[in-house]
N, C-alpha and C positions, 0 to 999 in steps of 0.2 A: 700472389703474395703482396705485390706492391699496392694493389687496390685495397687489400685488407689492412695494410700498414698505414694508409692515408686516413682511414676512418677514425682511429683513436686521437688524431690531432684535434678533433672537436672538443675534447676535454680541456685542452690547453686554451682554446677559444672561450670556453665556459668560464675558466678562471679569470680571463681578461674582462669578460662581461661583468663579473662580480666586482672587479676593480673599478668599473665605470660607475657603480652606484655608491662610491665613497662620498659621504656628505661633505667632506672638506674640499672636494675638487670643484672648480668653477665650471660654468657652462661651456666655456671655450675648450677647456681640457676634456670635458665629456664629449664634445663635438669631435675633437681630434681622435679620441679613443674610438668613438663610434665609426668614424670614417676608416680608421685602420682596421677595425674588426670586419667591416663590410668587405673590404678588399681581401682580407685573409679568408673569409668564408667563401667568397667567389672563387678564389684560387684553389681552395681545398675542393670545392664542388667540381671545378673544371678538371683538377687532377684525378678525382674519383671517377668522373665520367670517362676520361681518356683511358685510364688504366683498366676500368671495367670493360669498356668497349674493345680494347686491344686484347684482353684476356678471352673475351667471348669470341672474337673473330679468330684468334689462333686456335681455340678449341674446335670451332666449326671446321676450319681448314684441316686440322688433324683428323677429325671424324670423317670428313669426305675422302681423304686419302686412304684411311684405313678401310672404309667400306668399298672403295674401288679395288683395293688389293684383294680383299676377301671375295668379291664378286669375280674377279679375274681368276683366282685360284679355283673357285667353285666351277666356273665354266671350263677351265682347263681339265679339271678332274672329270667332268661330264663328257668331254670330248674323248677322253681315254677309254671310256666304257665301250663294251662290245654292243653290237646291235641287239643281241638277245636280251640285254638288260632293259632296253626301251620297249621291246615287244611285250614283256611281262607287265609293264605298267599300263 
């Protein structure tokens, strides 16, 4: 959820980019706005990367644990079968 929540912040950045093209602002103001925008985009990209990687990693860990439990239960049920069950196979 956090990774998805970070993505809409690019619309806020887009509004600030439009503000930069104001014809009444000086080059120094445009330069300051651009530097600010660059840092904001870098931080948003970094936050998106970290949250996406964390979400992916946690999902992988959950899947591995679930598959281990399923395999253990399957093996336990196989071990409870009588020998005649395996002879028919």
